[in-house]
N, C-alpha and C positions, 0 to 999 in steps of 0.2 A: 450335513455338505457345507450348508451356511456358514457355521462355526469355523469350520476348513476353513473358507473363504474369509472370515473376518479376521483369524487369528494370521493368513499369508499378508492380506491388507496391512496391518496391526505393526508387523516386524518390518513390511517394506516403507509404512509410515515413520517407523525409528530409524531407518535411514537414511529418510527425507530432514529428520529433525537433526540426528548427528550433522547430517552436511552440512545445514543453517549454524549451525552453532561453533562447525571448526572449520568454516571456508579458505582460514588461515595457517589451516594443516594441511599434512601431506593426507589426502584422501584415495588412497590406493586400494585395488580391489581386494587385498587379504582383508585392509581392517572394516571395508565397508561389509563385505561378506560375515566377517565375525559378529558384527552389529544386527545382523540381520538373524545372526544363527542361518545361516546357510552357506551350500558347499562353494568355495569359494571356485570352482572349477563350472560351476554351474550356472552361479550369482549376475552374471553377466547379461547373459540371456535373459534371464529372469524380469531384471532390471529393466532391460530395452522390451522386452512383450510386454510388461506392465506398466511402463510409463511411454512408450514409444519413442524416447532417446536412452544413448547409450551415455554409460555411468560417467564417459570423460566428458563428453558433449552438456550431460546436465551438471556438472559441478565448475565447468566452464562457464556456462552461462547463467550460475548461480553466481558466482566470481564477481564478472562482469556486470549482473546488475547492483550489485552492492557497490564498485568500483563506479559505474556512472551517474547514481544515485547521489554517493558521494563528490563527486564533480559538479554534476550541476547543483547541489543544495549544503555543503560543507568546505566551506573555501578554506576553512583554516588551514586543511591537511592538504598535506603536497601531492604533486602529482606522482611523486617520486615513492614515498609511503604508500598511497595508494597502488601503483604497480604491485611493490612488495607483496603487501595485501592478499591482490589479487593473486599470488602464487606465479610472479614472474620475477625473475634474476638479477634481469635491469630492465629501467623504463623503456627503453631502444624498441625491445619485444613488446612490450605492454602495448606502446604506442602504433604500431605494426599490425599488431591483432586488434586496435580497438578500430585502427585507421578502417581496415577490412572490415571488420562487422559494422556499424556505423556510418564508412564514409566522412569521419571526421579525423582529425589528430585529438588528445584526451586534453588539451590544451586547448582549443578551437570550441567542442563540446563545452568546456567547462565557460565560457564567454559567452556563447552564441547556442543554444543544442538546438541540432535538427531531428524535432519528434517524432516524427513519422517513420522514418527508419527505424529508429530507436524502438518504437512499436511494435513493426513488424519483426525487428528481431528476437524477441522476449517471449511474439505470441507460442513458437513450440515452449519454454519454458513454462507458462502462461499453464500451456493446454495439460502438460506432463503432469504440472500440480494439482488441477482440478479433478484427476481422473482418482486420488488419492485425498486430499486434501479438502473437498465439497463439504461445505457448510451444509446441518441442516439442522433445522430448529422445531423447537413446540413449545406450547404455552408454558411450560414450567420455566423457562429462559426468560420468560415479559415480566418487567417489575412496572410497575406505574408512581411514577415521582412527582412530586411537588416540586417543581422548580422554580428559582428565583431568574427574575429579569437579568439580565446580565447588560450592560452596555459595552457595545463594541466599537471598532474601526472595522471598515469594509474594502476588500478589492474585490470588484466584479470580474468576473471572466463571462466574458458573452459570446457564444460561436462554438467552432468546432470543439468539443472535447479532447481530440488529437494534442489541441496547444495547449492545454490546459499545464502542461509544466512550463512553460516559459511565464506564465501568470504565476504559479506556486515562489519561481526563482523570487518575480519582482515583490512577492509578499513577504518571504524571508529576507529580501534583504532591508525592505523597509521596515520591520519589525525586529529585526537583528540593531538598526541605524536605532530605532526609538526604545533600544533597551529592556522590550518584550520578549523575554524567555521562555520558550514554552513550557519549562520547570513552574513558573510563577504566573504564567498568563496566558487563562485556557484557549485551546484551538478548535476551532471550530468551519464547519461548510455546510450550508444552507442551498439546497437542491430546491431552484425555483422552477427548474421545466421538469419534464420526464427525463429519466437516467440514459436512456436513448430514444433520444425523441424520432420522427420521420425525417426530419432535415438537421443535419448537423450544425448546420448556423445559429437552429433554434435553440439549442443546449441554453443555460443558463444558470451558473453558480456563484455564490458568492463565501468568497473567503474572508474567514473571520478571525480579529484577535482579540479577547476580552480586556475590557481598557476603559477606564474614566477620565484620561486625559483628553484637553481637548482638538481637535484635530484643526489646523491651520490648513489656508489657504494652498501653503507651501506643500503641504502634506499630501496634495492630491496625485493621483485621481483616488487617494484611500480617502472615504469620509465615514463620518459618525453614522453609528446604529444602533440597534438595540435587538437581542435575540429575549420578546417578552417571557417570563414567567406565565407558571399553570399547571395544570397538572399534565402528564407526558407520560406515555407507553415506552418502556424503554428496553431495547435488544443489545446486547451485549456481543460484537463479535472479537473473535481474538486468532491473528493470523490473516494476513493479504489483506490488510486496511485499505488498498488500491481500488479491491472489488465490491463493493459493498451493496449492490444491486438486490443478492439473494436476501438479505435482511430486511432493505426495504420493501420488496415482493411482498415475504413473510408477514410483515405488520398491514400493511392492504389487502391481499388476497385471503390471508388465514386467519389470522390472531382476530384481525376489526370486525369482521363480519361477524363473528360469534365469539365475541367480549359483550354485545350491547353496549358499547361505547360508542360515541361518533368523534370525527376529527374536527379539529378546530381550525377555525382560519388562518392556520402559518403553514410553511410548508416544512414536510420533514427534514431533519438535517444532525450530521454527527457532532460528536466532541472525541477528537484524536487523544489520546490519553499516552498512549504509548509510542512511538517511534522507530519504522526502519528508514535506514542501516543501523540507527545508535542501540537497538535489540535487532536477533536474529527475527526477518519473517514471519517465522512463526508463533511469535512472543508479539506481533504489534497486537494493540489494542484501541478500539474502539466503540464509543458508545452510539448505539441511533434512535433518535428521538421521535417521537409520531405525537404533536399536541394532540389534546384529547378535550374537551370541553368539560 
């Protein structure tokens, strides 16, 4: 029975991977049931029973998530092109649906996103994905590396993590103006507080881009710093790199106590290697680093 359940879940994961890769195509029941090799007469109910969302709503939310990322973080693409890629025949229809879901027009969201309704809207999608996409790790997934010291430019986020998106927008805008492209200048996040502190106001994270260029007073609030070199335990995460808490918890709770190693006096951090929405969400990649003595 365990093998049968695993096979069933693998077939459903295949469907989610297919949806991620083909958000700009027609994702009808016949196509998706064929991907899963399930009867098209039962697939809709099977999908809903497994994930808690209908096929239509899941696809709609996945398209809206990609669209909202492009609006907030990728200003080179027009609202019209984003609407077409999200499966809408006209920008007006996209704008109505976006307004209804997030309480903002696409152009207003692009200028100044209201992140709290956005997070609430995608809760059902994240819950659905976590049913099949939950990451599990073991000791063979962890490697120990000697990493070099990396000079970085830092934009600090202090306070409610729900507002992190606004800090990310400012960070992207500055690095773009500075000519620090993600393909040539590495991207890091340093977690200086618990990932989920008791008080959201205590959350603390540094957004960093690797560079040795001087930071001028006019760059404020960007400041210069470094990620120190040394030995690190490294755990790679593929897919949903917005949610790296399971990886950090595994390193602290499971790997570190059994490894015989001791943590060094620098916070746990990550390097983002492949970014959603440039790649499908399940292909995003991040390395989580636990500094060691």
